[in-house]
C-alpha positions as CSV (number, residue, x, y, z in Angstrom):
1,M,14.5,139.2,216.3
2,G,16.3,142.6,215.1
3,Q,16.3,144.3,212.5
4,L,18.5,142.5,210.1
5,N,18.6,145.5,207.1
6,R,21.6,143.9,205.6
7,I,19.9,140.6,204.8
8,T,18.8,140.6,201.3
9,Q,17.6,138.2,198.8
10,Q,16.7,138.8,195.1
11,P,15.3,136.4,192.8
12,D,19.2,137.8,190.5
13,V,21.2,137.3,193.1
14,M,22.4,133.7,193.4
15,G,19.5,132.0,192.6
16,G,17.7,134.2,195.6
17,K,19.3,132.9,198.6
18,A,19.9,135.0,201.6
19,C,23.1,137.2,200.7
20,I,24.6,140.1,202.5
21,R,23.6,143.9,201.2
22,G,22.6,142.5,198.0
23,M,26.4,141.0,197.2
24,R,27.2,137.8,195.9
25,V,27.9,136.4,199.7
26,T,25.3,134.3,201.0
27,V,24.6,133.9,204.3
28,G,25.0,130.6,204.5
29,M,28.7,131.0,202.9
30,V,29.3,132.8,206.0
31,V,28.0,130.4,208.5
32,G,30.0,128.0,207.1
33,Q,32.9,130.2,207.8
34,V,32.3,130.4,211.0
35,G,30.9,126.8,211.2
36,A,34.7,125.8,210.2
37,G,36.4,127.1,212.8
38,H,37.6,131.0,211.2
39,S,36.8,133.5,213.4
40,V,34.7,136.6,213.0
41,D,38.2,138.2,212.3
42,E,39.5,135.6,209.6
43,I,36.4,136.3,207.6
44,L,36.9,140.0,207.5
45,A,40.8,139.6,206.5
46,D,40.2,137.0,204.1
47,Y,36.6,139.5,202.5
48,P,37.6,142.4,203.0
49,Y,34.0,144.1,201.5
50,L,32.6,142.5,204.5
51,E,31.5,144.7,207.9
52,R,31.5,142.6,210.9
53,E,28.0,144.0,211.4
54,D,27.5,142.0,208.1
55,I,28.5,138.3,209.8
56,M,26.6,139.3,213.2
57,Q,23.3,140.0,210.8
58,A,24.3,137.0,209.1
59,L,24.4,134.6,212.4
60,R,21.6,136.4,213.9
61,Y,19.7,134.9,210.2
62,A,20.9,132.3,210.2
63,A,19.7,131.1,214.2
64,W,16.3,132.8,213.9
65,R,15.6,130.7,210.6
66,A,17.2,127.3,212.3
67,E,14.4,128.6,215.3
68,E,11.4,128.9,212.1
69,R,11.3,125.5,211.7
70,E,11.4,122.0,213.1
71,V,14.1,119.8,211.7
72,M,14.5,115.8,212.0
73,L,17.5,114.2,213.2
74,G,18.9,111.1,213.1
75,A,19.0,109.7,216.9
76,A,22.2,109.4,218.2
């Protein structure tokens, strides 16, 4: 996994959730926006204080966390 120097976790910011550069913008919020079909450019327009690399690192962090543990899913 590449360096994730833009992802921070502080107990006093958003309850210790993974955030972007210490801001009150969580990785989950960014990933949720992508999952809802918003493009990176749309997210950057809606959140002008974010940078493209913030979004890319949020996605890499989420992918890494998803691979970190096994999650039981319901049968199809």
